[in-house]
C-alpha positions in Angstrom: 58.6 -95.4 154.9 61.2 -98.2 154.6 63.4 -98.6 151.6 61.6 -101.9 150.7 58.2 -100.2 150.9 59.6 -97.4 148.7 60.4 -100.0 146.0 57.0 -101.6 146.1 54.4 -100.8 143.4 52.1 -97.9 144.3 48.4 -98.6 144.6 46.6 -95.4 145.1 42.8 -95.8 144.9 40.8 -92.8 143.7 43.9 -90.7 143.1 46.0 -90.0 140.0 49.1 -92.1 139.8 52.5 -91.4 138.5 55.6 -93.5 137.9 59.2 -92.4 138.3 62.7 -93.6 137.6 65.6 -92.2 139.5 68.8 -92.7 137.5 72.0 -92.3 139.5 75.5 -91.8 138.1 78.4 -90.8 140.3 80.3 -89.6 137.2 78.3 -86.5 136.3 78.1 -85.3 132.8 81.0 -83.1 131.8 80.6 -79.6 133.2 83.4 -77.2 133.9 84.0 -76.6 137.6 86.0 -73.3 137.9 88.9 -73.0 140.3 90.0 -69.5 139.6 91.7 -66.3 140.7 91.1 -62.6 140.3 94.6 -61.5 139.0 93.7 -57.9 138.2 96.7 -56.7 140.2 99.2 -59.0 138.5 100.4 -56.5 135.9 100.8 -53.8 138.4 102.8 -56.1 140.7 105.2 -56.9 137.8 105.6 -53.2 137.0 106.2 -52.5 140.7 109.1 -55.0 140.8 107.4 -58.0 142.5 109.1 -61.3 141.9 107.1 -64.5 142.0 108.7 -67.9 142.6 107.6 -71.4 142.4 109.8 -74.0 144.2 112.3 -71.1 144.6 112.5 -70.6 140.8 111.5 -67.1 139.4 108.6 -67.6 137.1 105.8 -65.6 135.3 102.9 -65.3 137.7 100.4 -66.4 135.2 102.3 -69.5 134.4 102.6 -70.3 138.1 98.8 -70.1 138.5 98.2 -72.3 135.4 100.7 -74.9 136.6 99.0 -75.0 140.0 95.6 -75.8 138.5 94.0 -72.4 138.2 91.6 -72.6 135.2 89.8 -69.2 135.3 91.3 -65.7 135.5 88.9 -62.9 136.6 89.8 -59.4 135.5 88.1 -56.1 136.5 87.5 -53.4 133.9 86.9 -49.8 134.9 85.4 -47.3 132.4 88.0 -44.5 132.4 90.0 -44.4 135.6 92.0 -41.2 135.6 93.7 -42.1 138.9 95.4 -45.3 137.7 96.9 -46.9 134.6 95.5 -50.3 135.6 92.2 -52.1 135.0 91.8 -49.9 131.9 90.9 -51.6 128.6 94.6 -51.6 127.5 95.6 -53.2 130.8 92.9 -55.8 130.5 94.0 -56.6 127.0 97.5 -57.3 128.4 96.0 -59.5 131.1 93.8 -61.5 128.8 96.7 -62.2 126.5 98.7 -63.5 129.4 95.9 -65.7 130.7 95.2 -67.1 127.2 98.9 -67.8 126.6 98.9 -69.8 129.8 95.9 -71.8 128.8 93.4 -70.3 131.2 89.8 -69.1 130.6 88.9 -65.4 131.3 86.0 -63.8 133.2 85.8 -60.1 132.3 84.2 -58.1 135.1 82.6 -54.8 133.9 82.4 -52.5 136.9 80.6 -49.8 134.9 82.4 -47.2 137.0 85.7 -45.3 137.0 86.5 -46.7 140.4 85.7 -49.6 142.7 82.1 -50.7 142.3 80.8 -52.6 145.4 77.7 -52.7 147.6 78.5 -49.2 149.0 79.6 -47.6 145.7 78.1 -47.9 142.3 79.2 -44.5 140.9 78.4 -43.6 137.4 81.4 -43.0 135.1 82.2 -39.4 134.6 81.7 -39.7 130.9 78.0 -40.6 131.4 77.2 -38.3 134.4 75.5 -35.7 132.2 73.3 -38.1 130.3 69.8 -36.8 131.1 67.4 -39.8 130.7 67.6 -43.4 131.9 66.8 -44.6 128.4 69.9 -42.7 127.0 72.0 -44.0 129.8 70.9 -47.6 129.0 71.8 -47.1 125.4 75.3 -45.8 126.4 75.8 -48.8 128.6 74.7 -51.2 125.8 77.0 -49.6 123.2 80.0 -49.6 125.5 79.5 -53.2 126.5 79.0 -54.3 122.9 81.9 -52.2 121.4 84.3 -53.3 124.1 83.6 -57.0 123.4 83.8 -56.5 119.7 87.2 -54.8 120.0 88.5 -57.6 122.2 87.3 -60.2 119.7 89.0 -58.4 116.8 92.3 -58.7 118.7 91.8 -62.4 119.6 91.1 -61.6 123.2 87.5 -62.6 123.8 86.6 -63.5 127.4 84.8 -66.8 128.0 82.5 -65.2 130.6 81.3 -61.6 131.2 80.2 -60.1 134.5 77.5 -57.4 134.0 78.3 -55.3 137.0 80.3 -55.9 140.2 78.6 -56.6 143.6 75.5 -54.9 142.4 73.6 -55.2 145.7 72.4 -51.6 145.2 71.3 -49.8 142.0 74.0 -49.3 139.4 75.2 -46.1 137.8 74.4 -43.8 140.7 75.8 -40.4 141.8 78.4 -40.4 144.5 77.4 -40.6 148.2 74.1 -42.4 147.7 73.5 -44.3 151.0 73.9 -48.1 150.7 70.5 -48.8 152.1 68.7 -46.7 149.5 65.9 -48.8 148.0 66.5 -50.0 144.5 64.4 -48.5 141.7 63.9 -51.8 139.9 62.3 -50.1 136.9 65.5 -48.2 136.2 67.9 -51.0 137.4 66.4 -53.7 135.2 66.6 -51.3 132.2 70.3 -50.8 132.8 71.3 -54.4 133.6 69.3 -55.7 130.7 71.1 -53.1 128.5 74.5 -54.6 129.6 73.2 -58.1 129.0 71.9 -57.1 125.6 75.3 -55.6 124.8 77.0 -59.0 125.5 74.4 -60.8 123.3 74.7 -58.4 120.5 78.5 -58.6 120.4 78.2 -62.4 120.5 75.9 -62.4 117.5 78.1 -60.0 115.5 81.4 -61.8 116.3 80.3 -65.4 116.5 81.6 -65.8 120.0 79.0 -65.8 122.8 80.4 -65.5 126.3 78.4 -66.7 129.3 76.9 -63.9 131.3 77.1 -63.5 135.1 75.2 -61.3 137.5 77.1 -60.7 140.8 75.9 -59.9 144.3 77.9 -59.7 147.5 77.3 -62.0 150.5 74.9 -64.9 150.4 72.4 -63.5 152.8 71.5 -60.9 150.2 71.2 -63.0 147.0 67.7 -64.5 147.3 66.0 -61.2 147.9 68.0 -59.5 145.1 67.3 -62.2 142.5 63.6 -62.5 143.5 63.3 -58.8 142.8 65.5 -59.1 139.6 63.4 -61.9 138.1 60.1 -60.2 139.0 61.4 -57.1 137.3 62.3 -58.9 134.1 66.0 -59.8 134.3 66.1 -63.3 132.9 68.7 -63.7 130.2 71.9 -64.7 132.0 73.8 -67.9 132.8 75.6 -67.6 136.1 74.9 -66.2 139.5 78.0 -64.8 141.1 78.4 -64.6 144.9 81.0 -62.9 147.1 81.6 -64.8 150.3 83.9 -63.2 152.9 83.4 -64.2 156.5 84.4 -60.7 157.5 81.3 -59.2 155.9 78.8 -62.1 155.9 76.5 -63.1 158.7 76.3 -66.7 157.4 78.5 -69.6 158.2 79.8 -71.9 155.6 77.0 -74.5 155.9 74.4 -71.8 155.6 76.2 -70.4 152.6 76.1 -73.8 151.0 72.3 -74.1 151.7 71.8 -70.7 150.1 73.8 -71.7 147.1 71.8 -74.8 146.6 68.5 -72.9 146.9 69.7 -70.4 144.3 70.8 -73.2 142.0 67.4 -74.9 142.0 65.1 -71.9 142.5 66.4 -70.0 139.5 67.9 -72.7 137.4 71.2 -70.9 137.0 74.8 -72.1 137.6 76.3 -70.5 140.8 79.9 -69.6 141.4 81.5 -68.1 144.6 83.2 -65.5 142.5 85.0 -63.7 145.3 86.5 -65.1 148.5 89.7 -64.8 150.5 91.1 -65.8 153.9 94.3 -64.7 155.7 97.2 -67.1 156.4 98.8 -64.6 158.8 97.8 -61.5 160.7 101.3 -60.0 160.3 102.0 -57.4 157.6 104.9 -57.4 155.2 104.8 -53.7 154.3 103.5 -50.4 155.6 100.0 -50.5 154.0 97.3 -51.4 156.5 95.7 -54.8 155.7 92.0 -55.3 155.2 91.5 -58.8 156.6 92.5 -59.0 160.2 91.3 -60.7 163.4 87.7 -59.8 162.6 87.9 -61.9 159.4 88.6 -65.2 161.1 86.3 -68.2 161.8 87.3 -70.1 164.9 87.9 -73.4 163.1 90.3 -71.7 160.7 93.2 -69.9 162.3 95.3 -67.4 160.4 98.0 -69.9 159.4 98.9 -71.6 156.2 97.0 -74.7 157.3 94.0 -72.6 158.4 93.8 -70.8 155.0 94.1 -74.1 153.1 91.5 -75.7 155.3 89.1 -72.8 154.8 89.5 -72.9 151.0 89.2 -76.7 150.6 86.2 -76.9 152.9 84.6 -74.0 151.2 85.2 -75.6 147.8 83.8 -78.9 148.9 80.7 -77.1 150.2 80.2 -75.5 146.8 80.7 -78.8 145.0 78.3 -80.7 147.4 75.6 -78.1 146.8 75.9 -78.2 143.0 77.9 -75.0 142.6 80.1 -74.4 139.6 83.2 -72.8 141.0 85.3 -70.9 143.5 87.3 -67.8 142.5 89.9 -66.4 145.0 90.3 -62.7 145.0 93.7 -61.2 144.4 96.1 -64.0 145.5 99.0 -62.2 143.7 98.6 -58.8 145.4 101.8 -59.2 147.3 103.9 -56.6 149.2 105.6 -54.2 146.8 107.3 -50.9 146.3 104.3 -49.0 144.9 101.6 -47.1 146.7 97.8 -47.1 146.7 95.6 -44.2 147.8 95.6 -45.6 151.3 99.2 -46.6 151.9 102.6 -47.9 150.6 102.5 -51.5 149.4 99.7 -54.0 149.5 96.6 -54.2 151.7 96.2 -57.9 150.9 99.6 -59.7 151.2 98.5 -61.7 154.2 95.8 -63.3 152.0 98.0 -63.9 148.9 99.4 -67.2 147.9 103.1 -66.2 148.3 105.4 -66.3 151.3 107.0 -63.2 152.7 110.6 -62.6 152.1 111.0 -64.1 148.7 107.4 -64.5 147.4 107.7 -68.2 147.0 104.3 -70.0 146.2 102.9 -71.5 149.4 100.2 -74.0 150.2 97.3 -71.7 149.4 97.6 -73.1 145.9 96.7 -76.6 147.2 93.0 -75.8 147.0 93.2 -76.0 143.2 94.4 -79.6 143.2 92.8 -81.0 146.3 90.9 -84.2 145.8 87.3 -83.3 146.3 84.4 -85.7 146.8 82.3 -85.5 143.7 78.5 -85.5 143.7 76.2 -88.2 142.2 74.1 -87.3 139.2 70.5 -88.0 139.9 67.9 -87.8 137.1 64.2 -88.0 138.0 62.1 -89.2 135.1 58.3 -89.1 135.6 55.7 -90.7 133.4 52.6 -88.5 133.2 49.7 -89.0 135.6 46.9 -91.1 134.1 44.6 -88.1 133.6 47.3 -86.4 131.5 47.9 -89.3 129.1 45.0 -88.6 126.7 45.3 -84.9 126.0 47.4 -81.9 126.7 50.2 -82.3 129.2 50.6 -79.1 131.3 53.6 -78.6 133.5 54.0 -80.5 136.8 55.7 -78.8 139.7 58.5 -80.6 141.5 59.6 -80.2 145.1 62.5 -81.9 146.8 64.1 -81.8 150.2 67.4 -80.8 148.6 65.9 -77.5 147.6 66.6 -76.5 151.2 63.1 -75.0 151.8 59.4 -75.6 151.4 58.4 -72.4 149.7 59.0 -73.1 146.0 58.6 -75.7 143.4 60.3 -76.1 140.0 58.1 -76.3 136.9 58.7 -79.4 134.8 57.7 -79.0 131.2 56.7 -82.2 129.3 59.6 -83.8 127.5 59.3 -86.9 125.3 56.0 -87.9 126.8 57.1 -87.4 130.4 58.8 -85.1 132.8 62.5 -84.8 133.9 64.6 -83.2 136.5 68.4 -83.4 137.1 70.4 -82.7 140.2 73.9 -83.4 141.5 73.8 -84.6 145.1 76.2 -85.9 147.7 76.3 -89.7 148.1 74.5 -90.6 151.3 72.1 -87.7 151.3 68.5 -88.7 152.2 66.1 -87.3 149.7 62.3 -86.7 149.8 60.4 -85.4 146.9 56.8 -84.6 145.7 55.0 -83.6 142.6 52.2 -81.1 142.4 49.7 -79.9 139.8 50.0 -76.3 141.1 53.2 -74.2 141.7 52.1 -73.1 145.1 52.5 -76.7 146.6 48.8 -77.5 146.5 47.0 -80.3 144.7 49.7 -82.9 145.3 50.2 -86.0 143.3 50.6 -88.5 146.1 53.7 -90.6 145.7 53.9 -92.7 148.9 53.6 -96.5 148.5 51.8 -96.7 151.9 48.9 -94.6 150.6 49.7 -91.7 152.9 50.2 -88.1 151.9 53.9 -88.3 152.4 56.8 -87.6 150.1 58.7 -90.4 148.3 62.2 -90.8 149.6 65.5 -92.5 149.1 69.2 -92.2 150.0 71.6 -91.1 147.3 74.0 -94.0 146.6 72.5 -96.2 149.2 71.6 -99.9 149.1 70.0 -101.2 145.9 70.4 -97.9 144.1 74.2 -98.2 144.3 76.8 -95.6 144.5 78.0 -96.1 141.0 74.7 -95.6 139.3 71.8 -97.8 138.2 68.3 -97.2 137.0 65.6 -98.2 139.4 61.9 -98.2 138.7 60.6 -96.5 141.9 56.9 -96.9 141.1 56.5 -99.5 138.3 
């Protein structure tokens, strides 16, 4: 179908007809794009004697990140970690105060454990280990979440966003040593996760401050299955999908990650953030502790150099933007070499991924990803008039499919709005788009859109030709 054919009036004999307007605007409506960092180690680094410099001047590490363009600080919270003084509620209060004093928003990450929670470990806090029923455990989780957020609010330390669990690929609140591949009991899991969500909502109602809610799963290849199961089980009331993306542990390349992100965005109607990522700028160590990201963490196009790290981060961020994501958060860019010890060695296991040089901890070019000039998407709004046989009675939903969904196995329900139907997307300029409407969600009973009277999708190129890069309204089917 040519572009001129596409603009011609549709004449579809014996079939329902529909009209549509595609409005394009390359200055999308205001929406925060998060360029953030997990700074959970920053307090400990200060206490261990680390010195942070910006342009050779010693500065507060939070102020450095704020000055460099970081707008979100992610902070982990353990329940009652007897093995450390950090990532406790008192430590988190200290961190939130520092972030807010520097003008940055806060994402509070409830691990619901006394230790690291990740795909291999979701160990129940010791204080809850003897609770006998799942219902009582859910109530404990609800009360803990609610009370923690109320306490923070009372001290002027409310987070802007709350993560209900960390890398919850497996079931949460499990005994130790449960194999990672153990099937999830979704009846139990949904009860517990919804209890955490309910705790956030209840605290918001009681305090007048409602944080956004995120659910977080590690590695993009696992997200669709997990969220399919979560939605089917009844987890619906949240705002953000959080994704970890580390090349070391993911089987997907950056382009595939972006396609997955876009599918998640449209399939579930939630904002999506890459909430953990990192990349080494060197394979050399600066202390005795063994580092986690080494040769096996590299992508051939991005060597372990300052330029390689910067290129990985800027291209990752552009991929997220181009696929309608809402942010990128770097994990622990301030975990530098230091004089303290972990359970696994003396110093840091992450200094080769941090944003500070060796031998003086001066801020390096890793920070550039916060201020890089990214290509912004075009806002495209599809506005459909109802089919002729819908215009004199009830207007049930229509079901929208588009090529930018990155798949042919799902549609999005469009509820009637102001006498018509509407769908919005943010798409890269120059992307070729095809779309269809259906009367059924299973991609059957199509409303034929092609002006050449064939059963083909309508199509156009974002920002191309008559439509214009800077946004005009075009009557596609007058």
